[in-house]
VEXSE-71998 format. One record per atom (N, C-alpha, C): residue number from 1; x, y, z. Coordinates in steps of 0.05 Angstrom, whole numbers, plus 5000, padded with zeros to 4 digits. Layout:
// VEXSE-71998
 seq    u    v    w
 NUM    X    Y    Z
...
***
This chain:
// VEXSE-71998
 seq    u    v    w
   1 5017 4976 5000
   1 5000 5000 5000
   1 5018 5025 5000
   2 5009 5045 4986
   2 5024 5070 4984
   2 5025 5084 5011
   3 5048 5097 5016
   3 5051 5113 5041
   3 5034 5138 5039
   4 5024 5145 5016
   4 5009 5170 5012
   4 4983 5163 4998
   5 4964 5151 5012
   5 4940 5141 4999
   5 4922 5162 4986
   6 4924 5187 4995
   6 4906 5207 4983
   6 4921 5226 4965
   7 4946 5221 4959
   7 4961 5236 4940
   7 4968 5265 4948
   8 4973 5269 4974
   8 4978 5296 4984
   8 5007 5305 4981
   9 5025 5286 4977
   9 5053 5294 4973
   9 5058 5306 4946
  10 5076 5325 4945
  10 5082 5337 4919
  10 5102 5319 4905
  11 5100 5317 4879
  11 5119 5300 4864
  11 5148 5309 4868
  12 5166 5290 4866
  12 5195 5295 4869
  12 5204 5318 4851
  13 5194 5318 4826
  13 5201 5339 4807
  13 5194 5366 4817
  14 5170 5369 4830
  14 5162 5395 4841
  14 5179 5403 4864
  15 5186 5383 4881
  15 5204 5390 4904
  15 5231 5399 4894
  16 5241 5385 4873
  16 5267 5393 4862
  16 5266 5422 4852
  17 5245 5429 4838
  17 5243 5457 4828
  17 5241 5476 4852
  18 5225 5470 4872
  18 5222 5487 4895
  18 5249 5492 4909
  19 5264 5471 4911
  19 5291 5473 4924
  19 5309 5490 4906
  20 5308 5486 4880
  20 5324 5502 4862
  20 5316 5531 4864
  21 5291 5537 4864
  21 5281 5564 4866
  21 5290 5577 4892
  22 5286 5563 4914
  22 5294 5574 4940
  22 5324 5580 4942
  23 5340 5563 4930
  23 5369 5565 4931
  23 5380 5587 4912
  24 5365 5593 4891
  24 5377 5611 4871
  24 5363 5637 4866
  25 5338 5640 4876
  25 5322 5664 4869
  25 5336 5690 4876
  26 5346 5692 4900
  26 5359 5718 4908
  26 5383 5725 4891
  27 5400 5705 4885
  27 5423 5710 4869
  27 5415 5718 4840
  28 5396 5703 4829
  28 5387 5709 4802
  28 5376 5738 4800
  29 5360 5745 4820
  29 5348 5772 4819
  29 5369 5793 4822
  30 5388 5790 4840
  30 5410 5809 4844
  30 5427 5812 4818
  31 5432 5789 4805
  31 5448 5790 4781
  31 5434 5804 4758
  32 5409 5798 4755
  32 5393 5811 4733
  32 5390 5840 4739
  33 5386 5847 4765
  33 5384 5875 4773
  33 5410 5890 4765
  34 5433 5877 4771
  34 5458 5890 4764
  34 5461 5894 4734
  35 5449 5876 4718
  35 5451 5878 4689
  35 5433 5899 4678
  36 5409 5902 4690
  36 5389 5920 4678
  36 5385 5946 4694
  37 5391 5946 4720
  37 5390 5971 4735
  37 5363 5978 4746
  38 5343 5960 4745
  38 5317 5966 4755
  38 5308 5942 4772
  39 5305 5946 4798
  39 5299 5924 4817
  39 5272 5912 4811
  40 5252 5928 4807
  40 5225 5917 4802
  40 5224 5901 4776
  41 5237 5912 4756
  41 5237 5898 4730
  41 5253 5872 4732
  42 5275 5872 4747
  42 5291 5848 4752
  42 5274 5827 4766
  43 5259 5835 4786
  43 5242 5816 4800
  43 5222 5803 4782
  44 5209 5820 4766
  44 5188 5810 4747
  44 5200 5791 4726
  45 5223 5800 4715
  45 5236 5784 4694
  45 5245 5757 4705
  46 5256 5757 4729
  46 5265 5732 4741
  46 5242 5714 4747
  47 5220 5725 4757
  47 5196 5708 4762
  47 5186 5696 4737
  48 5185 5712 4715
  48 5177 5701 4689
  48 5195 5678 4680
  49 5221 5682 4684
  49 5241 5661 4677
  49 5236 5636 4693
  50 5231 5639 4719
  50 5226 5615 4735
  50 5200 5602 4727
  51 5180 5617 4719
  51 5155 5605 4710
  51 5160 5589 4685
  52 5177 5599 4667
  52 5184 5585 4643
  52 5200 5560 4649
  53 5218 5563 4669
  53 5234 5540 4677
  53 5217 5518 4688
  54 5197 5525 4705
  54 5179 5505 4716
  54 5164 5490 4694
  55 5155 5505 4674
  55 5141 5492 4652
  55 5158 5472 4637
  56 5184 5476 4638
  56 5203 5459 4623
  56 5223 5445 4642
  57 5215 5441 4667
  57 5233 5433 4688
  57 5249 5408 4681
  58 5236 5388 4669
  58 5250 5363 4662
  58 5274 5369 4644
  59 5271 5387 4625
  59 5292 5395 4607
  59 5313 5413 4621
  60 5303 5434 4634
  60 5320 5454 4646
  60 5337 5441 4669
  61 5325 5424 4684
  61 5339 5412 4707
  61 5362 5394 4698
  62 5361 5385 4673
  62 5382 5368 4662
  62 5406 5384 4652
  63 5404 5411 4650
  63 5426 5427 4641
  63 5448 5428 4661
  64 5472 5433 4652
  64 5495 5435 4671
  64 5491 5457 4691
  65 5479 5479 4683
  65 5474 5502 4700
  65 5447 5513 4696
  66 5426 5502 4709
  66 5399 5513 4705
  66 5397 5543 4712
  67 5413 5552 4731
  67 5412 5580 4739
  67 5421 5598 4715
  68 5440 5589 4700
  68 5448 5604 4677
  68 5425 5607 4657
  69 5409 5586 4654
  69 5386 5587 4636
  69 5366 5607 4647
  70 5360 5606 4673
  70 5341 5625 4685
  70 5351 5654 4681
  71 5377 5658 4687
  71 5388 5685 4685
  71 5387 5695 4656
  72 5393 5679 4637
  72 5393 5687 4609
  72 5364 5693 4600
  73 5345 5676 4608
  73 5317 5681 4600
  73 5307 5707 4614
  74 5314 5711 4639
  74 5306 5735 4653
  74 5317 5760 4640
  75 5342 5759 4632
  75 5354 5782 4619
  75 5340 5787 4592
  76 5335 5767 4577
  76 5321 5770 4551
  76 5293 5780 4555
  77 5279 5771 4576
  77 5252 5781 4582
  77 5253 5810 4588
  78 5273 5819 4604
  78 5275 5847 4611
  78 5282 5864 4587
  79 5299 5855 4570
  79 5306 5870 4546
  79 5281 5873 4528
  80 5266 5851 4525
  80 5242 5852 4509
  80 5222 5872 4520
  81 5218 5871 4547
  81 5200 5889 4560
  81 5209 5918 4557
  82 5235 5922 4560
  82 5247 5949 4557
  82 5241 5960 4529
  83 5245 5944 4509
  83 5240 5953 4482
  83 5210 5961 4478
  84 5192 5945 4490
  84 5164 5952 4488
  84 5158 5977 4504
  85 5169 5979 4528
  85 5163 6002 4546
  85 5175 6027 4535
  86 5196 6025 4520
  86 5210 6048 4509
  86 5190 6065 4492
  87 5170 6052 4481
  87 5151 6067 4464
  87 5128 6079 4481
  88 5127 6073 4506
  88 5106 6083 4523
  88 5116 6107 4539
  89 5100 6127 4542
  89 5106 6150 4559
  89 5096 6144 4587
  90 5113 6145 4607
  90 5105 6140 4634
  90 5095 6165 4647
  91 5072 6164 4659
  91 5059 6188 4670
  91 5066 6192 4699
  92 5075 6172 4714
  92 5081 6176 4742
  92 5104 6158 4750
  93 5120 6166 4770
  93 5142 6150 4779
  93 5132 6125 4793
  94 5149 6104 4795
  94 5140 6080 4808
  94 5135 6084 4837
  95 5117 6069 4849
  95 5110 6070 4877
  95 5131 6057 4893
  96 5146 6072 4909
  96 5167 6061 4925
  96 5162 6065 4955
  97 5138 6073 4962
  97 5131 6077 4990
  97 5133 6051 5005
  98 5145 6052 5028
  98 5148 6028 5045
  98 5172 6011 5039
  99 5186 6017 5017
  99 5210 6001 5011
  99 5234 6015 5023
 100 5253 5999 5033
 100 5277 6012 5044
 100 5293 6023 5021
 101 5307 6045 5026
 101 5324 6058 5006
 101 5348 6041 4999
 102 5357 6043 4975
 102 5381 6027 4967
 102 5406 6038 4981
 103 5425 6021 4985
 103 5450 6029 4997
 103 5466 6045 4976
 104 5480 6066 4985
 104 5494 6084 4968
 104 5513 6070 4949
 105 5529 6051 4959
 105 5548 6038 4941
 105 5534 6021 4920
 106 5511 6009 4927
 106 5496 5994 4907
 106 5485 6012 4885
 107 5476 6036 4892
 107 5466 6055 4873
 107 5489 6063 4854
 108 5512 6069 4865
 108 5535 6077 4849
 108 5543 6054 4830
 109 5543 6029 4840
 109 5551 6006 4824
 109 5532 6003 4801
 110 5506 6002 4806
 110 5486 5998 4785
 110 5487 6021 4766
 111 5489 6046 4776
 111 5491 6069 4758
 111 5515 6067 4740
 112 5538 6059 4751
 112 5562 6055 4734
 112 5558 6033 4714
 113 5547 6011 4722
 113 5542 5989 4704
 113 5524 5997 4680
 114 5504 6013 4686
 114 5486 6022 4665
 114 5499 6040 4644
 115 5521 6052 4651
 115 5535 6069 4632
 115 5555 6053 4614
 116 5558 6028 4620
 116 5576 6011 4604
 116 5561 5999 4580
 117 5575 5992 4560
 117 5562 5977 4538
 117 5551 5951 4549
 118 5529 5942 4538
 118 5516 5918 4548
 118 5534 5894 4550
 119 5552 5889 4531
 119 5569 5866 4531
 119 5589 5867 4555
 120 5600 5891 4561
 120 5618 5893 4584
 120 5602 5890 4610
 121 5579 5902 4611
 121 5562 5900 4635
 121 5555 5870 4641
 122 5547 5856 4620
 122 5540 5828 4624
 122 5564 5812 4633
 123 5587 5816 4621
 123 5611 5801 4629
 123 5618 5807 4658
 124 5618 5832 4666
 124 5624 5839 4694
 124 5605 5827 4714
 125 5579 5828 4708
 125 5559 5817 4726
 125 5562 5787 4728
 126 5566 5773 4706
 126 5568 5744 4706
 126 5594 5736 4721
 127 5615 5751 4717
 127 5641 5743 4730
 127 5641 5750 4760
 128 5634 5775 4766
 128 5637 5784 4794
 128 5612 5779 4811
 129 5589 5781 4801
 129 5565 5777 4817
 129 5555 5748 4816
 130 5556 5736 4792
 130 5548 5708 4790
 130 5571 5689 4796
 131 5595 5700 4798
 131 5619 5685 4805
 131 5625 5663 4785
 132 5621 5669 4759
 132 5627 5649 4739
 132 5655 5653 4728
 133 5669 5631 4722
 133 5695 5633 4710
 133 5693 5642 4680
 134 5715 5653 4670
 134 5715 5664 4643
 134 5706 5642 4623
 135 5715 5618 4625
 135 5708 5597 4606
 135 5678 5592 4606
 136 5666 5592 4629
 136 5637 5587 4630
 136 5621 5610 4619
 137 5630 5635 4623
 137 5617 5658 4612
 137 5619 5657 4581
 138 5642 5650 4571
 138 5646 5648 4542
 138 5628 5627 4530
 139 5626 5604 4543
 139 5609 5583 4534
 139 5579 5592 4534
 140 5571 5604 4556
 140 5544 5613 4559
 140 5536 5634 4538
 141 5554 5652 4532
 141 5549 5674 4513
 141 5556 5667 4484
 142 5570 5644 4481
 142 5577 5635 4454
 142 5598 5652 4441
 143 5618 5662 4457
 143 5640 5678 4446
 143 5666 5666 4456
 144 5689 5673 4443
 144 5714 5663 4453
 144 5722 5674 4480
 145 5738 5659 4495
 145 5747 5667 4522
 145 5761 5694 4520
 146 5777 5698 4499
 146 5792 5723 4496
 146 5773 5747 4495
 147 5750 5743 4483
 147 5731 5765 4481
 147 5720 5772 4509
 148 5715 5751 4525
 148 5706 5756 4552
 148 5727 5770 4568
 149 5752 5761 4565
 149 5774 5774 4580
 149 5777 5803 4572
 150 5774 5809 4547
 150 5775 5837 4537
 150 5752 5853 4549
 151 5728 5842 4548
 151 5705 5856 4559
 151 5708 5861 4589
 152 5719 5842 4603
 152 5724 5845 4632
 152 5745 5867 4637
 153 5766 5867 4622
 153 5787 5887 4625
 153 5777 5915 4619
 154 5763 5917 4597
 154 5752 5944 4589
 154 5731 5953 4609
 155 5714 5934 4618
 155 5693 5940 4637
 155 5704 5949 4664
 156 5725 5935 4673
 156 5738 5943 4699
 156 5750 5971 4697
 157 5763 5976 4675
 157 5775 6003 4671
 157 5754 6024 4670
 158 5733 6019 4656
 158 5711 6039 4654
 158 5698 6043 4681
 159 5693 6022 4696
 159 5681 6024 4722
 159 5699 6039 4741
 160 5724 6035 4740
 160 5743 6049 4757
 160 5741 6079 4752
 161 5739 6087 4727
 161 5736 6115 4720
 161 5709 6126 4729
 162 5688 6111 4724
 162 5661 6119 4732
 162 5658 6122 4762
 163 5671 6104 4777
 163 5667 6105 4806
 163 5690 6120 4820
 164 5708 6132 4804
 164 5729 6149 4816
 164 5750 6133 4830
 165 5755 6108 4820
 165 5775 6090 4832
 165 5799 6086 4815
 166 5806 6105 4797
 166 5828 6101 4779
 166 5855 6098 4793
 167 5857 6108 4818
 167 5882 6106 4832
 167 5885 6079 4847
 168 5864 6063 4849
 168 5866 6038 4864
 168 5877 6015 4848
 169 5878 6017 4821
 169 5889 5998 4803
 169 5884 5971 4808
***
């Protein structure tokens, strides 16, 4: 006889996804935020990416790095939404009442990242915030490792100038 006669246990696949989500959601949201510079948009894009991952969980869970898939989908979702929103005129600022203010260094970091070319910003975020090695970033983005190294070098130099750290080398 089954240990769960009324079928109240969630399937193993669902538990695996819930564990993956719990373990990776904060990091994914922070990384996408660093790439796009808008916390609310990052949260929405990441949630959309997780919804898509859940719908394809058998496939996504078999990937070497399911978080990379979620992060990539979230970034693409946000870019797509940005392109659509670009055509819309916003009549009022977002509602931020009740939310804690961002820390000054985070604001400076995100502002600096937003001033970089997208390729440099993406490389910096994946390397320093997602803690991915150069080889993995290159594989994920489909470019040579040397290209990622160049983007990281140029991005670091540009960030140092933007953040006033040119003397720290």
